Residue, then its C-alpha position, 0 to 999 in steps of 0.5 A: x500500500x502507498x503512503x499518502x504521504x510518499x504521493x504529496x512527495x511523487x507530486x511535489x517532485x512533478x512539481x518543481x521538475x514541470x515548474x524548472x523546465x518548462x517554465x523558469x530554463x526556457x526563460x532562461x534562455x530566452x533572456x540568455x539571447x536576448x542578452x547576446x551572452x553579455x550577461x552571466x546568468x549561470x547564478x541562475x541556472x545553478x539556483x534550479x540546480x540547486x533547488x532540488x536540492x533543497x526541496x529533495x536533496x536529490x540532484x538533478x539527473x536523480x530526480x531526472x532518473x527517478x521520474x523516468x524510473x516512475x514511467x517506465x513502472x507505471x507503464x509496465x505495471x499497466x502492461x500487466x494489467x491490461x494482459x490480464x483482460 
């Protein structure tokens, strides 16, 4: 049985990942393109990386790997359920 706190944790992990990857990272790239690389935006990129450590005590690659593992597990379980029907 899945602990409800784990579901909240996974939801928060996905939410932070989506916000960083779909909203903040493109904004940083647009700012970088608009300033032609003159303005150093590496501190913003480091801030995104640190957000994973701050919220989840995980590196960005660990979060991405965890999400992939969860997706693969979900697809496997759905395939098993479909096979039994």
